[in-house]
C-alpha positions as CSV (number, residue, x, y, z in Angstrom):
1,M,74.0,101.7,113.4
2,V,73.2,101.4,110.2
3,G,69.4,101.7,109.0
4,I,67.7,102.2,105.8
5,K,65.7,105.4,104.6
6,S,63.0,105.5,102.1
7,T,63.3,107.6,98.8
8,N,62.4,111.3,99.5
9,Q,58.1,111.5,98.2
10,N,58.2,115.2,97.1
11,W,61.4,114.4,95.0
12,F,60.2,111.2,93.7
13,R,56.9,112.5,92.5
14,K,58.9,115.3,90.6
15,R,61.0,112.8,89.1
16,V,58.2,110.5,87.9
17,K,56.1,113.3,86.5
18,A,59.5,114.1,84.7
19,V,60.3,110.7,83.6
20,T,56.8,110.1,82.8
21,A,56.7,113.4,80.6
22,S,60.1,112.2,78.6
23,T,58.7,108.7,78.0
24,I,55.3,110.1,76.7
25,A,57.8,112.3,74.2
26,V,59.4,109.3,73.1
27,L,56.6,107.2,72.7
28,A,55.0,109.7,70.1
29,L,57.9,110.1,68.3
30,A,58.2,106.2,68.2
31,A,54.5,106.0,66.9
32,C,55.3,108.8,64.1
33,S,58.1,106.9,62.8
34,G,57.3,103.4,63.3
35,T,59.7,101.9,65.6
36,S,59.3,100.6,68.9
37,V,60.9,101.8,72.4
38,D,63.2,99.1,74.2
39,N,63.1,100.7,77.7
40,E,65.5,98.2,79.0
41,T,68.3,99.7,76.3
42,A,67.4,103.3,76.9
43,A,70.2,105.1,77.9
44,P,70.1,105.7,82.1
45,E,69.6,109.6,83.1
46,T,72.7,111.0,84.1
47,F,73.3,113.1,87.2
48,R,74.7,116.2,88.3
49,I,76.5,115.9,91.7
50,A,78.1,118.6,93.7
51,F,81.1,118.0,96.1
52,L,82.0,120.3,98.7
53,A,85.5,119.7,100.2
54,S,86.0,121.6,103.5
55,S,89.5,122.3,101.5
56,S,90.0,121.3,97.6
57,Q,93.9,121.6,98.5
58,N,93.8,119.9,101.7
59,G,95.2,115.7,101.0
60,Y,92.3,113.7,102.9
61,N,89.7,116.0,100.7
62,Q,90.9,115.0,97.5
63,A,91.3,111.6,98.5
64,V,87.8,111.8,99.1
65,W,87.1,113.2,95.6
66,K,89.7,110.8,94.3
67,G,86.7,108.3,95.5
68,I,84.0,110.1,93.9
69,Q,85.4,110.6,91.2
70,D,86.4,106.9,90.5
71,Q,82.9,105.7,91.5
72,A,81.1,108.2,89.0
73,A,83.3,106.4,86.2
74,A,82.3,103.3,86.9
75,L,78.7,104.0,87.8
76,G,78.8,105.8,83.9
77,N,76.0,108.0,84.7
78,V,77.5,110.7,87.2
79,E,78.7,114.2,86.3
80,V,81.1,115.5,89.6
81,E,82.2,118.7,90.2
82,I,84.3,119.9,93.3
83,F,84.3,122.9,95.2
84,D,86.5,124.7,97.2
85,G,85.6,125.5,100.9
86,A,88.7,127.3,101.6
87,F,88.6,125.6,105.3
88,A,86.2,128.3,105.9
89,A,82.5,127.7,107.2
90,D,81.0,130.7,105.7
91,I,82.2,130.2,102.0
92,Q,81.3,126.7,102.0
93,L,77.7,127.5,103.6
94,N,77.1,129.8,100.6
95,Q,78.5,127.0,98.3
96,L,75.8,124.4,99.4
97,E,72.8,127.0,99.3
98,D,73.7,127.9,95.8
99,A,74.5,124.2,95.0
100,A,70.8,123.5,96.5
101,S,69.1,126.2,94.8
102,N,70.5,126.8,91.4
103,G,69.0,123.7,89.6
104,Q,72.2,122.6,88.5
105,F,72.7,119.8,90.8
106,D,70.8,116.2,91.7
107,G,72.8,115.5,94.8
108,I,75.3,116.8,97.1
109,I,78.1,115.6,99.2
110,V,79.9,117.9,101.8
111,V,83.2,117.3,103.9
112,P,81.7,120.0,106.7
113,N,84.0,122.6,107.7
114,D,81.2,124.0,110.9
115,T,79.0,120.7,111.6
116,V,76.5,122.7,113.3
117,G,76.2,125.9,111.1
118,I,76.0,124.1,107.7
119,A,72.8,122.7,108.9
120,S,70.7,125.9,107.3
121,G,72.4,125.3,104.0
122,V,70.8,121.5,104.5
123,A,67.6,123.0,104.9
124,T,67.7,124.9,101.6
125,A,68.5,121.8,100.1
126,K,65.7,120.0,101.8
127,A,63.4,122.6,100.5
128,N,64.6,122.0,96.7
129,N,64.6,118.2,97.0
130,V,68.5,118.2,97.3
131,P,69.5,115.1,98.8
132,V,72.8,115.5,101.2
133,V,75.0,113.1,101.9
134,T,77.8,114.1,104.7
135,V,81.3,112.8,105.0
136,L,84.0,112.3,107.9
137,F,81.7,114.0,110.5
138,P,77.7,114.0,110.9
139,I,76.2,117.6,110.5
140,G,73.9,118.8,113.8
141,P,74.5,119.4,117.1
142,D,75.9,116.0,118.5
143,L,78.9,114.7,116.8
144,K,78.6,111.1,118.9
145,Q,75.3,110.5,116.8
146,L,75.7,109.6,113.0
147,E,72.3,108.9,112.4
148,P,71.1,111.8,110.5
149,Q,70.3,114.8,113.1
150,V,69.4,117.3,110.2
151,D,66.2,116.9,107.9
152,G,67.8,116.6,104.2
153,I,70.6,114.8,105.3
154,I,70.1,111.3,103.9
155,S,73.3,109.0,104.8
156,T,76.1,109.9,107.2
157,I,80.0,108.2,105.7
158,A,82.0,108.4,109.5
159,S,83.3,107.0,112.4
160,P,82.3,108.5,116.0
161,P,85.1,110.6,117.0
162,A,85.1,109.5,120.4
163,D,84.9,106.1,119.8
164,G,88.0,106.3,117.6
165,A,90.0,108.5,120.3
166,T,88.9,106.1,123.3
167,K,90.3,103.4,121.2
168,Q,93.7,105.1,120.5
169,A,94.1,105.8,124.5
170,E,93.2,102.2,125.2
171,L,95.9,101.4,123.5
172,V,98.2,104.0,124.8
173,V,97.4,102.1,128.3
174,E,98.0,98.5,127.1
175,H,101.8,100.0,126.4
176,C,101.9,101.9,129.9
177,A,101.3,99.0,132.0
178,T,104.3,97.5,130.0
179,L,106.5,100.2,132.1
180,T,107.8,99.8,135.5
181,D,107.7,103.6,136.4
182,T,104.9,106.1,135.7
183,C,103.8,106.4,132.2
184,R,104.5,110.1,130.7
185,V,102.0,111.0,128.1
186,V,102.1,114.0,125.8
187,I,99.0,114.7,123.9
188,L,99.0,116.1,120.7
189,I,95.8,117.3,119.2
190,G,94.4,120.1,116.5
191,Q,92.5,122.4,117.9
192,L,90.6,122.5,121.1
193,Q,88.4,125.3,119.9
194,Y,87.2,122.4,117.3
195,P,84.4,120.7,118.8
196,F,85.4,117.5,117.3
197,D,88.8,117.6,118.7
198,N,87.3,118.7,122.4
199,V,85.1,115.4,121.9
200,R,88.6,113.5,121.0
201,Y,90.7,115.3,123.8
202,E,87.7,114.6,126.4
203,A,87.9,111.0,125.1
204,Y,91.5,111.1,125.7
205,M,91.0,112.4,128.9
206,A,88.8,110.1,130.4
207,V,90.6,107.0,129.7
208,L,94.2,107.9,130.8
209,E,93.2,109.4,134.1
210,A,91.4,106.2,135.5
211,H,94.8,104.6,135.4
212,D,97.4,105.7,138.3
213,N,100.3,104.9,136.2
214,I,100.1,107.3,133.4
215,E,100.7,111.1,134.1
216,V,99.2,113.7,131.0
217,V,102.6,115.9,131.0
218,A,101.7,118.1,128.2
219,T,98.6,119.1,126.1
220,A,100.0,120.8,123.2
221,S,97.8,122.0,119.5
222,G,99.4,120.5,116.3
223,N,96.9,122.5,113.9
224,Y,97.1,119.4,111.6
225,D,100.6,120.3,110.6
226,R,103.7,118.8,110.8
227,D,105.9,121.9,111.3
228,T,103.5,123.9,113.6
229,S,103.6,120.4,115.6
230,L,107.6,119.9,115.6
231,T,107.9,123.5,117.4
232,A,104.8,122.5,120.1
233,M,106.7,119.3,120.7
234,T,110.2,121.4,121.0
235,D,108.8,123.0,123.1
236,V,107.1,120.5,125.7
237,L,110.7,118.4,125.5
238,Q,112.3,121.8,126.6
239,A,110.0,121.6,129.7
240,N,110.1,117.8,130.1
241,K,113.0,115.9,129.6
242,N,111.6,112.7,129.7
243,I,108.3,111.2,128.1
244,D,107.1,107.6,127.1
245,V,104.0,108.6,124.7
246,V,102.8,110.5,122.2
247,L,99.6,110.6,121.7
248,S,98.3,112.5,118.7
249,N,94.8,112.7,116.7
250,A,96.8,113.5,113.4
251,D,99.2,111.9,111.2
252,Q,100.8,114.7,110.0
253,Q,100.9,116.1,113.9
254,T,102.9,113.1,114.7
255,Q,105.4,113.4,112.0
256,G,106.3,116.8,113.3
257,A,106.5,115.1,116.8
258,A,108.6,112.2,115.8
259,I,111.5,114.8,114.6
260,A,111.7,116.5,118.0
261,V,111.8,113.4,119.7
262,A,115.0,112.0,117.5
263,E,116.5,115.5,117.7
264,A,115.9,115.3,121.7
265,G,118.2,112.0,121.6
266,Y,115.4,109.1,121.7
267,A,116.2,106.4,119.8
268,P,114.0,104.9,116.9
269,G,110.9,103.1,118.7
270,E,111.8,104.3,122.3
271,V,109.0,106.4,122.7
272,Y,105.6,105.3,121.7
273,L,104.2,107.4,118.4
274,T,100.5,106.8,117.3
275,G,98.9,109.2,115.0
276,G,95.2,109.1,113.5
277,G,94.4,109.3,109.7
278,G,95.9,106.6,108.4
279,T,98.5,108.6,106.0
280,I,100.9,106.5,103.8
281,E,103.6,107.8,106.0
282,A,101.8,107.3,108.8
283,V,101.5,103.2,107.4
284,A,105.2,103.2,106.5
285,A,106.4,104.6,109.7
286,V,104.7,101.4,111.8
287,R,105.7,99.1,109.4
288,D,109.4,100.2,109.8
289,G,109.2,100.0,113.5
290,L,109.7,104.3,113.8
291,W,105.8,104.3,115.3
292,A,104.0,102.0,117.4
293,A,100.5,102.4,116.1
294,A,98.2,104.0,113.5
295,Y,94.6,104.8,113.6
296,L,93.5,104.1,109.7
297,N,91.1,106.3,108.1
298,F,90.0,105.3,104.5
299,P,88.5,108.1,102.7
300,V,88.8,107.3,98.7
301,T,86.7,104.4,100.1
302,M,84.4,106.9,101.9
303,G,84.1,108.9,98.9
304,A,83.1,106.6,96.7
305,E,80.7,105.0,99.4
306,A,78.9,108.5,99.4
307,L,78.1,108.8,95.7
308,T,76.8,105.1,95.9
309,Q,74.4,105.9,99.0
310,L,73.3,109.4,97.2
311,V,72.7,107.7,93.8
312,N,71.0,104.9,95.4
313,F,68.9,107.5,96.9
314,L,68.2,109.1,93.3
315,T,67.3,105.6,91.6
316,G,65.1,104.7,94.8
317,K,67.2,102.3,95.9
318,P,68.0,101.2,99.6
319,V,69.8,103.8,101.5
320,K,72.1,103.3,104.4
321,T,71.7,106.3,106.6
322,V,75.2,105.3,108.3
323,V,78.3,103.7,106.8
324,D,80.6,103.4,109.6
325,A,84.0,104.4,108.1
326,D,85.9,102.0,110.4
327,T,84.5,99.0,108.8
328,I,85.1,100.1,104.9
329,G,88.9,99.6,104.4
330,G,89.4,96.2,104.3
331,I,91.7,95.9,107.0
332,E,90.9,96.6,111.0
333,P,91.4,100.5,111.5
334,F,94.0,100.2,114.6
335,V,97.0,98.5,113.4
336,D,100.7,97.8,114.7
337,K,104.0,96.3,112.9
338,K,102.4,92.9,113.1
339,I,99.0,93.6,111.9
340,L,100.5,95.6,109.1
341,D,103.1,92.8,108.4
342,A,100.0,90.2,107.9
343,N,98.6,92.8,105.3
344,P,101.7,93.5,102.8
345,D,99.6,95.2,100.2
346,F,97.7,98.0,102.2
347,L,99.9,101.1,101.7
348,G,97.4,103.9,102.9
349,Q,94.8,105.6,101.0
350,W,96.1,109.4,101.1
351,S,99.1,111.3,101.7
352,G,99.3,114.4,104.2
């Protein structure tokens, strides 16, 4: 899934002209002063990068931003600025079009709110020779396709949402096989109106429905929020007194579900709880035996990788058109207590 994308020729020609002009000026000054120019010690060009967060107040986006900042500091010649998308597609699209056309930025990193509608802003960036890297989700009509679908996207830092959801559901199947009675599963999904959540939900159901010993007794919306999920799970438990599994695509939702399960009288570890995101809280809950499993994300590393690929493009180095985010955390992404005990230094990269 990883490929190499060549440097954009229009951008490169423009950059070469700029560098050539500045070099001539420096050489002329050196000739007049009688000094020589050492190209190897000349200060590197400084790049200005815009980070368009889906929401700058969101913990996941803040972790991506930390990775970008850390990598910018390590590189030394990169300046970065964050913009708050406020979880609003129209706000973020306007930010992208402005950052792409105002001449202030050499590149853009985005965590997209609308993976389809934002493509028109990418077109503006392409027209202005400003490369774009997308993080967490691909931009384009197919959420299962990580290779760039829109001209102007030079790299995608993400993992296929269906693949992760499928593996989560397969782990549930393994647990259910240890039970003697029907395995009763509750699914907590963010919002089925979100295309990426629909992809995850369809993947869950495709796996679970293939097993006669599994019954999905309820599906509820957690909206990526602990309190919303607590209320939703409380309602589910009032209608379904006996459950065996809570399968959630977000750790914040599992946190709320865990509270509801405990209030309903279940002992710690009696219900198989799993989430997605790899928060510090989720890692601790799995390590303590309160949750059965967690699907880890590595947003700090994703941010660093996004900036790396963007600067590689700007400096004419090879670019990975896809970076599989499941492979960059130094630990396998699907963990239980045994795996975490074998990796005591891993605590999670964000809090949510």
